[in-house]
Each structure stands twice: as C-alpha cells, then as structure tokens.
N, C-alpha and C positions, 0 to 999 in steps of 0.2 A: 298283394298291397300292404305294406303296413300304414296303420294311421294311428295318429296319435289326438285327435281330433275331440278324444273324451278323457276325465279323468283314466282311463285305465289305458293302458297302449293293447291294442288289438291288432289282428291281421283279417284279410277279406281273403279268400280262395275263389279263384274263378276258374273253371273245369270247362272243357265242352262234352259232349255225350257222344261226337259225332269219331268213332277209332278211323287210325288212317287207312283201314282197308274199305270205307263208307258204311259201317255199320253202327249202330246205335247201341248205345248201352240203357238199357231197359231202367226205365224212371219207375216201376211199380213199387210200388209202397216206398219209395223211396224216403221219405221223412224219419218213417221207423228205423229203416236199416242207418242212418244218418244220426240217431241218436243212441243206436247200439256202438258206433264207429264215435263217437264223440264220449262215451264213458269210457270205452276202453283206451282211450286217449288221455283222461281225466287220470285212470290208474297208473296207466304206463308212467307218467308225468310226474305224477304225486299231487294232481289236485283236486280241489274237495267243489263239489257241486251248490250251488244255494241253499239253505236247509230245506225250503220248499221242494225243490228238484230231489233231496236226500227222499225227505218221507214219503215222495211218490215212489222212490224205486225201493224203498223198504216194506213200502205195503204193497207191490206190486211183489216181490219176494215173499211176500205171507201168501197172497193169493194163488199165488202157482203151487205153495206146496199144499195148500186146502183143495187144489184143484186133482191134485195126484191124489192125494190120500185119503179123500172123502168123497162118499156114495153120492150123499141128498144133501139137502138145501138145511135140513136140521145137524146134520156133520158139522157143515161149511160154519153154521152161527156158533155153534158150540168150540170148534177149533181157531176158528178167526178169535173169536171172544176172550181164548187163554191167551193170545198174544194181545192183546188189547185193538184188537178192532172192530168196532160195535157194526152188525150190516143190519139194512133198514129199506125196506118198499117205497118208493115213492113216483108218484103218476107212473104207473103199469112199466117202473123201471128201478132199478135197483141203489142203493148210498149206502158205502165206505166210510165211518166214522173213524180216524185216528190220526191222533196228535195236534187233538181240539177242532179237526174240521172238517168237515165234510166232504166225498169226494162221488160226482158220480161215475158211473160204470163207463159213461164213453168217452170220458175224461182220462182214464185208467187205458183205454183200449176196448175194442171189439170183445175180445175173447172175457174181458171182465163185465161185460151188460148181461144183465137179465138173463138174455136171450143166449149170450156168448156162453154163460152158464149152465143153461139150461141143455146145452150140448150136451157135457161130460157128465152131469147133477141127476138123479132121479128128483122126480116132485117132490117129494115126501117131507112135506114143511114145507112147503111152497108158498101154502095156504095162509100160512103164520107172516109173510111179507106184506100182505094188504093192507098192515096198518102202519102207520107212518112212527118217527119217532116219539116217544108218550110225553105229553105235554103237563106241566103241572096246573093244579086247579087253584085257578086266578081269586077263588075267594078263600083262601087257606089262608088263615089268619097269619101264621108266624112267617110264609110268605109274604106278604102282605106289610108287614112292620118291616121285615130286612129291605127289602123294594126301597121302601120309604127312607129309611136308613143312608143306602147306596143315593140315590134320588139329593138326599142332601149334601153328600159329600161332591158329587157332580157338582150341584150348582153353587158351592164350594170355589171348587178348580174353576168353575167357567167366570166365575166371579173375581176372584183375584188373579187372573190370565185375562179379563179382558176381552172375552170373545164366547160365542154363542153357539159356535160351530165346530166339534174336534173330532180328528179322524184317527184314532191308534192302529196297531198293528192287527186287532183281533175285533174290536169294535167303534161306530162311530154313534157321535153325539150330536140329537140335532136339537136348538132350542129358540123359541121364540116367545112373543108375548102370552102365547093362546096353548101353546104345547111344546112339550118337551118329548122326544124319542132318542131309544139307543136302539141301534141294529147291528146284527151279528154281520160284518163283513162279509164270510164267504159264504151266506146264504141270508139273503135279504129278506124271506120271509118270517124270520126267527125275530120279534122285538118287543119290545115294550114301549108304550105311549100313555103320560100322562096329556089332562087337559087342563086348561086352567079357565072357565068362563068367565070370568071377570076379574081384573085387578086385584081386588079386595078379598076374591074367593079363596080357598086352596086346592091346592091342586089333586085331580082328582084322577085314578085309576082307569085308564078305559080299554085299553089295548096290552093280552100280555099273552106270549107267543115263543115262549122260549121252551127248549125239552129241559128235562134233567139234567141232563146233562152240561148245557149249554149255562143256565143257573148257575149252578153249583160251581164252574168254570166265574163266569161274572163275578158272582160272591166273592168269590177268593182273591180275586184280582182284587177288588174294590175294599176289600178287608185290609188286604195289602199295600193300597194306592194311601187309605187310611191312617197305618200305622206310619207310613213312611211319612204323612203331613206332620203326625203328632211328633215325632222326634224330631223332624224340621223345627214346629214351634216350639217344641221344647229348648234347642238350641238356641233358638234366639231367643228365648227370654233369658237362657243363663247368659248370653253374651250383652244382652243387655244390663244384666243384674251387673256382670262384672265390670263393664265399664261405668256403672252407676257409683262403683264402691272404688274405682281405680281414683274417678275426678273427687268422690268425697276425700280421702285419701291427700288428693293433689291438693286441694284447698285446705286440707289441716296443716300440710308441710309450709304450704305458701304462707299461712297465717303466723306459723314459728321461726318463719326466716325474716318474717317483718320486722317480731319483733327483738331479735338476735342484731339487724344491722340497725335499729333506731333503741338505743338503753332508755330506758326513764327518764327522763328530764326533772324529777325531784329533788331538791339538794338534799346534800349528805346532813348530818346532824349534826349541830354546833360543837360539840364535845370533839369529837373525832377530828375536825379541822384544827382547831385550836391544838392539839396534842400534835398533829402535823409542824404546826409552825414553832411551835416550843423545842423538836428537836434540832 
C-alpha cells in the first residue's frame, strides 16, 4: 500500500506467514532478519540510512572484527580504541562510546553485551571494566572557570531567544529562577547543575557529572557557538555603521541639493548692474 500522508512518500507491505501448504514461516528473530534485509535493499537501491543508524552499523562492524581478532578484554579495549571506540563498564554491563554517543551492549545486540562478549573472550582485563568512564574533578579551578564562561554564553542565548528551555541534538538546557541544568541527551546521568538560592545571589555550581570526553565535546561546541555569536554581532555592528554613514552622506547631499535649487537672494553689486544697462 502506498501512502503519502507524511512528508515522505512511503509504502506498507502486508505479508502473511501461512504458506499455500498450510505451514507457517518461522518468526524466530524476525526483527534482526528484517534489519539485515533492509540494509541489503538500501545498498541495492543506493539509499542511505539516518546518521544514527549508520553509526550503529559501523560500531557493530568494528566490534565484529574485534571479536574475531581479540582473545581477551584487554585486547578488545586496545583494538577498539585504535578505531575511536571507547569501552566502559556500567551497572554490570558494557557500554561503547562512539562518535560522541554511548551505546549499551544490548542496544547493539545480544552478542555485544558483557555476557555475549564473555563467550568469546577470556576474562583477562575484565576487572578493569568495573570502573565507569572517568569523571572530572568539580573542584578544578580551570574547569569551573570554563563552565562559568559556558553558562554565561547559554544565558545570553536563552535571553536573546526569550526562552527558558532548549533541546539540541546532543544537549538539553533547562532554566528557571532557582536552577540551570545541562543534560547530555543520550546519557541523562551526565549533567551539570547550577543553583541560585536567592535572586540577588550568584549562581553556584552544585552538580558536575560530565565525563572528560563529554566535557571536551560540550566545551568545543560552546566555544564554536560563542565564536559564531561574536561574528554575528560584528556583522550587525558593521551593518549599523554602514547605514549610519549612508544616512550621513544622504543628509549632506540633501543640503547641497537645496542650495543648488534655491540660489542666494543677495543683490548683485551696483556697478555690475550699471555696466549691463550701458551695453
């Protein structure tokens, strides 16, 4: 069935499981099988998957190679790291960091979970996965100073856009009179929070749970945003100055035009008049 009830035209395929002889087609793990067929159809027709789906596909391919070539978890972490994949342990499970996002093992599939990996890898190095991704020290003065700069930038954005909440692709910002919170969208446990006990008091950094990777990513995005805002402000000032100069020139031209259209009413010298009459 062809549908055009959304922005993208699409079709729905309705298929029955019962064969002509009365037997049924197995539905065991049908979701995974359908995903494989969809990827084959995409490749055949030259279609592209959303960026998130592409990242998951790439991550699975990297981990599949690691499973084949590694013998223990130490090797897995080293080989995955060479391909920009970070491997962590969290809540007795395994987490993979790839392209600024983190994916739980069961999000990728059963064989990518800690239990699934343990079936093909020796436990050497597994004890090193007991620690979560490293978090930065909230008391570090340089980090606190940089966070304050980012908070000022965020407040300026919220003020200019006249809004209290903002949800982007990677981070969400929530602000009210008493708190300002930045949360990582794909991992809500990673957040930064400021509180303001009273309207006349300054913001106080009360919670900081960004990993080093997240902090560096967030800082880079905020620096880029601030630079873009400064460029926009420079362009605005240049345009205002250009308009001011144009108005100034137009004003001078208007004065000159007025003087040309209405010459001076002062009488000519008497001698010059007499000479004209004598001629």
